[in-house]
N, C-alpha and C positions, 0 to 999 in steps of 0.2 A: 504493500500500500504506500502511495506517495503522501508522506506527511509533511505539511508545510511548517516552516519555522514559526515559533510562537509570535514573532514580531511582524509577521505577514498576515494581513487581513484578507478574508475571502470576499467581502462585500463592502462597498463604499459606506453603507449604513452603519457598519461597525466602527467607523471613524467619527461618528457623531458623539460629542461630549468629551470629557477629560481634556479640556483645553488648558493651555498654560496660563500661569499668573505671572505678570511682569511688574517689578518694582520700578516706578517712575523715578529716574535719577537726575533728570535735567530740567525739571519744571519747578517753579516756586510753589512748594506745598506748605509754606509756613512751618510750624513746629511738628507737622504730621508726616507720617509715612503713607504714601498713596500707592496702591497696587491696582493693576489693570488686568481684568479677566479677558483674555484674548479670544472672544467668541468668533472673531473673524477667521479663526483657524479651523472652524467646522468645514466639512467638505463642500457644502453649498455656500459658504462664505459668511454665515451669520448665525446668531443665537437661535433663530427660528427653525433651524434644522431639528433641534430638540423637540420643538412643539409639533412640527409636521409629522415626525415619527410617532410621537405619543398619541396624537389625535387619530391618525390612521390606524395604528395598532389597537387602540381602544375600541374603535368602531368595528374592527375585524373581530375582536374577542366577543363583543356583545351581539354580533350578528347583523348590525345595521349596514355593514359594507360587504357586498358580495363580489366575487371575482369578476373582473372586467367592467366594474361599474364606473360611472362618471362622477367625479368630485366637482363640486361648485363651491367657490369661496370668494369673499371680498377681501382684498388685501392692498396694503400700501407698498407691497413688494416682497419683503423678505419672507413672510409666511408663505407667500406664493412660491418662492424659490425652494423653501424647505419642502412644501407639499409636492412640487414638481420633481424634486430629487427622489422622494420616497415613492411617488406614484409611478415614475418611470421604472424604478427597480421592481415594483410589485405588479405592474401591468394595468394600472388604472388610467382612464382618460381624465383630463383636468381642464376645467373652465374657470378663468379668473376674471373678476371685475375689479378694475384698478382705477384710481383717480388720475387725472391727466397731468398732475405735477410730478409723476414718477420719472426718474431719469431714464434716458434712452438705453443706457447700459443694462438696466434691470429688464426692460422690455425685450431687448435682444436676447438676454440670457434666458428669460422665460420661454420665448418662442423656440430658441435653440433646443430647449429641453422637452419640447413637444406640447407645451401648454397652449390652450386657446385663450388669447388675451382680448378682453372686451373693455375698451376705454370709456370712462364716463367723467363727469365734471368734478372738479375739486373745490369749486367755489360755492357749493350749496350745502345747507345743513341737513342733519338727519331728519327724515320725514319728507324731504323733497324726492320726487320720483327718480331723479338722476343721482341722488346720493349713492355712493358705491355700495354700501351695505344693503340699502333698500332694493337696489337693482339686482343684487345677487339673490336676495330672498325671492324676488319675483321670478327670476330664472329658475330657481329650484322648484317653485310651485308649478311652473309650466312643464317640468320634466319629473313626473312622479317616480321614475326609476333612479333619479340622481340622488347622491348623498350630499346634503349641505353641511359643510364642515363646521361653520359657525364658530370660528376661533374666539369671538367676543363673548360667547356664553358657554363654551365647551370646557367642561371640568378637567379634561386631560391637559389643557393648556397650562394652568398653574401647577398641576401635578408634575409636569415635566421638570419644572424648576425646583419644586419642593423635594423631588426625589433625586435629581441629578445636579443641577447648577449649584444650589445652596450647599449640599454636602461636600461638593468639590471645593468650594471656596473655604468652608470651615476647616477642612483637612489641610488645604494648601496654606492657610494662615496659621496652622499649628494651634488652632482653637484660641487664638488671640486676635480679636476683632472688635472694633468700636462702632463702625458705621459702614453702611452700604448705600451708595448713591446710584439710583436707577431711574428710568423714565417709565411712562405709561403709554403704550399703544393700545393693546387690548387690556393691559393690566396683569397679564399672566406672570411676567417675570417678577414684578413687585409683590404680587400676592403670594406666589410660591416661595420667594425668599422670606417674606414676612411670616408666613406660617411656620417655616422651618425654624427660624431664629426665635420666634415666640415660644417654641417648644424646647429648643436646645440652649439658646443663649438670649433670653429676653432683654438683656441690657444692650444688645446691638441696636443702634439707632438706624431706622429706615428713612432715607432722605430722598425726596422727589426732585427730579430735574424736569422742567416743563418748558416748552417753547412759548415765547411771547405770542399771545393770541389765543392760546389754549386756556380753558377755564379751570383746569385741575389744580394748579398751584394756588390760585385764589380760593378755591373751595377748601383746600387744606388750611390755609391761613385764616380765612374769615368765615367760612361756611356758606359763602355766596356761590350758588350754582348757576348763575346767569351766564349764558354764552356770551363771548366777547363780540362776535360778529366779524372778527378780524382773522384773516388767514395767515399762514406761515409757510415757509419754504422747506424747512427741515422735514425730512420724510420719516414716517413710521412711528412717531410719537406725538403726544398731545391730543386733545379732543374737546368737543363741545358738549359732551355728556360723559357720565361714568359708565363704562361697559359693565354688563352683568357679572362678568368674571372678576372684576377689579374690586379689591378690598383695600381701602385707604385708611382704615381705622388705626393702624400702627404707624402711620407716617406722622412724624412730629415736626419736620422741617421741610420747607419747599422753596425752591428757587426758580424764578422766571428768567429765561435766557433768550435774548433776541437772536434772530437769524444771523445778523452780522457777527455777534460774539461767537455763536456756534460754529460758523464757517471759518472764522479766523482761528478759533481754537483747534479745529481740525488741522489746519495748516501748521500751527504751532506744534502740535503733537508729531506731525511728520518731520518737521525740521529738527526738533530737539530729541525725539525718542525713536525716530525712524519707523513709526507705525502709520500705515496708510489706512485711515479709518473713515467710516461713513459719517453723514451729517448728524445723525442722532447721537453718535459717540461724542461729537463736538459739544452738544448740549450737555450731556452727562459729565464730560470732563470739565467744562466751564463751571458747572455747579459744584463739582467735587473740589475744584481748586478754590472756589469761594469759601466753601465749608472749611477746608483745611486751613486757609489763611485766617479765618475768624477765630480759630481755637486758641485758647490760652495755655493749654497743656498738650503734650504730644498724644496723638491718637493714631490708630492703625485703621486706614480707610480703604475700602475696595470700591471700584466702579468697573464699568463694562465697556469694552470695545465691541459694540453690538454687531457690526458688520464691516466688510471690507470697503475701503475707498475706491476700489476698482470699479464700483458701480456708480461712481460720481465724478469720474474724470472730466466729463463734459460740463460739470457744474463747479463744485467747490475748488477743484484743482485746475480750473481753466481761468487764467487771469482775465481774459476778455469777458467771460460771463460774470465774474466777480465785479469787474468794473461796471458792466452794464447794470448790475443790481445795486451799485453804490457801496459795496462791501470792501473795496480796496480804494485807497486814496492815492492820488498822484498830483504832480504839480498843476496848479490851476492858474489860468491866465486872464480869466474874465472876458474872453472873446471866443471866436469860433474854434479855436484850438481845443477848448474844453469839450467840444462835441465829437472830435476825431477819436474813434475807438482804437485805430491802429496808427500810431504816429510814426511818420517816416524817420524822424531823427532817432527814435528808439529802436529802429529796425524791426518794428512790429507789423508793418504793412506787408502785404503779399504782392509782389510785382513779377513782371516777366520781361526778359530782354527782347529788344526788337528783332534780334537774330534767331530767337527760339521759334519753334514751330507752333502752329495753331493747336496741334495735338497736346503739346506741353502746356499751353495756356489753359486748354480745356481740363486737362488733368489737375492742374493747380486749383482751378475753380472748384472742382469736385472735392479735392482733398481738404481744402480749407473752408468749404461751404460759403463761398463768396460768388457774386454774380458778375463782377467786373474787376479788371486788373489794370493798374497803371503800366504802360509800356515804357521801358527805360532804355536810354542809350547814353553811354558815357556819364552815368550818374544823373542825367536829366530826364524829365518826363517828356516824351514825344507823342504820346497817344494814350487812348483808352480802348480796351477791348472788352466787350461784354458778351453774354450768352447769345443775344440776338445777332450780333455781328458774326459769331461763329456759325450759328444755325443757318443764316442766310447764305454764307459762303460755301458751306459743305453740303447743303441739302441736295442739290442736284449733282454735286461733284465731290464725293467723299475723299477722293485723292488729295483734295486741298487741305486736309488735315496736316499734310506734310510740308506745306508752304510756310514761309516765315510769317510770324504774327504781324509784322509790319504791313503785309499785304491786306490784312483784314481790319486792322485797328482804325478807329476814328481819330484823325489828326486835329479835329476841331475840339479844342479844350475849353470848357466853361470854367474859368478860374475866378476865385474871389479872394480878397485879402482877408487876413484874420480879423480885422475890425469891421467887416461888412455886417449890415444889420440882418437879423434873423429872417425877416420877410423875404429877403433876396433869395434865401434857400428855397422857399416855397415856389418862387417863380421858376427856378431851375428845375425843381422836381416836376412841375406841371409840364415841362417840355420833355419829360422822360429821361432826364440826364442826372448825373451825380455832380456834386459840387467839389471842385478841386481847389483846395486851400493852398495858396502860394504866398510867399513873403520874399520880395526882392528877387524873384526868379527861382527861389528854392521851394521844392515840394515839401509841404507840411503833412499832407494826408488827404484822404477823401472823406466826405460826409454824405451818407446815404439817408434815405427816408427812415430806416430803422434806427440809425444813429440819433436822428433828431427826436424820434419817439422815445428812445431810451433816456435821452437827456431831459425831456419834458417830464417823464415819469419820475425820475430821481428828484425832481423839484417839488413833488407833492408833499 
């Protein structure tokens, strides 16, 4: 018989759990020791792998889930990934209803694992027909043979953390722990940890980290359960109601963290500790650091790296997205230069040489998701090429992809000085063109319609 070594696993599901605990060494934790439970090391990349496995296996045990059945769930992403991982290994179909603020990386990951993804609105409250949980319930009712996972009310959700996550933390901390900082998406993590420590070490303080706009932190602090009516960009945590599975009774302290602080803390964690974490981890870490710095005596504190930052490369780790959201600061001039997303002097703009081919220009547009490129010769702008130019040139003659881009570009440049008035941009846009900002013959950058919209939004 071929016996595998004990360190080799036979199934990816055996890799779920037993994640490492890392001591934060390069962050300002005040008088405290801060430890991070690296749930991003689960095979699906998040803490929700535990939940996906527990909920599916509980339904199998009690007969609610039959072989080959369809699973339906509402998710902000990571539970969907955990379910997709387990469903793929066990042979179930999976339909997921997700809010439209989810990162593209998560969507690509879900589809690659075979899940059917149904997008819905993220700007509506519970009770609205397009709210993602209500939409999933409706789908499940329309398919009597489907199993609605219902993570927000599924008892196996907190059970996963009470039986695995919490005991792991307790053992890794050598039974010396003062506080745990976590967030609430469904409430499963917080509830499971709370139940375990209430039984084993009731002196351990449970601390809530909550996005600004969520009502949960305010509920803990004041008892006010009124929804804020304000959205947030952090994915996977926060809410405008308390999920059925969530038990906040042992939470004694709660911190509200803005999107800007959460995202900047993610980048700080990567820079100082080398951990590529998701946006909810930024919220948790920001709250944990505040808690640690407020203490007067040393404490041992644990928080969670809930998922991997690989799912957010197009957001929190994308400088241009962060600038568009107003979460990064840069030099301000008080003129049109403040509207340029990709400044030429910073080598942030995407250009093409006049001697490069049309094919090269088209490839660059696709790679960087832009619609037009400045055409440069000897460091000077000599033209603009956009998608329409390329299409009209190659439509009847595809071989023209191989001709120099200078044969396709528009040499008529609409330029404005940096001190031009804003209404001048609208006149340029009405003519179907982009504004080229020049200063004494030097290119400063392009301003497009979306650049102007982003600038106006940041001023709200």
